[in-house]
C-alpha positions as a printed NumPy array, in Angstrom:
array([[ 93.77 , 116.184, 134.74 ],
       [ 92.678, 117.217, 138.239],
       [ 92.137, 114.492, 140.812],
       [ 88.653, 114.193, 142.281],
       [ 87.681, 113.59 , 145.89 ],
       [ 84.332, 112.73 , 147.461],
       [ 82.538, 115.09 , 149.808],
       [ 79.195, 115.281, 151.563],
       [ 77.526, 118.539, 150.548],
       [ 74.289, 120.141, 151.651],
       [ 72.019, 121.051, 148.756],
       [ 69.038, 123.415, 148.707],
       [ 66.313, 123.095, 149.826],
       [ 68.008, 122.273, 153.109],
       [ 67.13 , 119.17 , 155.122],
       [ 68.832, 115.961, 156.202],
       [ 67.594, 114.266, 153.016],
       [ 69.592, 116.779, 150.965],
       [ 73.033, 115.875, 152.253],
       [ 74.472, 114.279, 149.126],
       [ 77.698, 112.501, 148.219],
       [ 79.378, 114.576, 145.51 ],
       [ 82.71 , 114.734, 143.716],
       [ 84.876, 117.845, 143.757],
       [ 88.307, 118.821, 142.531],
       [ 91.122, 117.925, 144.897],
       [ 92.051, 121.225, 146.579],
       [ 95.761, 120.431, 146.303],
       [ 98.371, 121.785, 148.668],
       [ 97.283, 124.006, 151.571],
       [ 97.916, 127.73 , 151.396],
       [ 99.697, 129.863, 153.993],
       [ 98.391, 129.18 , 157.501],
       [ 96.348, 126.158, 156.353],
       [ 96.671, 122.4  , 156.858],
       [ 95.331, 119.461, 154.885],
       [ 93.814, 116.632, 156.941],
       [ 92.809, 113.197, 155.664],
       [ 89.594, 112.644, 157.605],
       [ 89.323, 109.24 , 159.291],
       [ 86.174, 109.907, 161.339],
       [ 83.566, 112.645, 161.617],
       [ 80.252, 113.261, 163.261],
       [ 77.326, 115.535, 162.625],
       [ 76.755, 117.453, 165.85 ],
       [ 73.901, 119.769, 166.852],
       [ 75.399, 122.724, 164.951],
       [ 75.605, 120.617, 161.783],
       [ 72.001, 119.521, 162.311],
       [ 70.927, 123.17 , 162.629],
       [ 72.692, 124.023, 159.369],
       [ 71.296, 120.986, 157.519],
       [ 67.766, 121.604, 158.801],
       [ 67.887, 125.242, 157.722],
       [ 67.827, 126.779, 161.231],
       [ 71.307, 128.293, 160.729],
       [ 71.744, 130.193, 157.435],
       [ 74.355, 128.834, 155.038],
       [ 75.305, 128.706, 151.376],
       [ 74.273, 125.951, 148.991],
       [ 76.983, 123.281, 148.741],
       [ 78.307, 123.622, 152.301],
       [ 80.206, 120.634, 153.672],
       [ 78.689, 120.061, 157.129],
       [ 81.386, 118.999, 159.576],
       [ 82.168, 120.689, 162.868],
       [ 83.845, 117.635, 164.409],
       [ 86.412, 115.495, 162.643],
       [ 89.564, 113.495, 163.283],
       [ 92.299, 112.475, 160.924],
       [ 95.935, 112.661, 159.923],
       [ 97.735, 115.814, 158.774],
       [ 98.845, 115.225, 155.169],
       [100.393, 118.62 , 154.412],
       [101.019, 122.   , 156.017],
       [101.147, 125.422, 154.402],
       [103.768, 128.116, 154.905],
       [103.89 , 129.552, 158.4  ],
       [102.19 , 126.609, 160.122],
       [104.112, 125.67 , 163.262],
       [101.49 , 124.027, 165.495],
       [101.033, 120.972, 163.236],
       [103.281, 118.665, 161.246],
       [102.709, 115.94 , 158.658],
       [101.711, 112.658, 160.255]])
């Protein structure tokens, strides 16, 4: 059984009213050059607004988040700039 996590996703037709709480499969361990961050705080900035409002093209299901803060939970192979914790 795959663990599920919650995410805010933008659904078509785009607009602030179509940012929905959804469940998705836990992505698991990060791949090479990637990190996994447990988000503690985020904000929707002007870029995110442009995406959500449809001014900036994007795919259905995008997770809008340009700014976020959290704790590194895992690092992939080759990552040297970050460490767990």
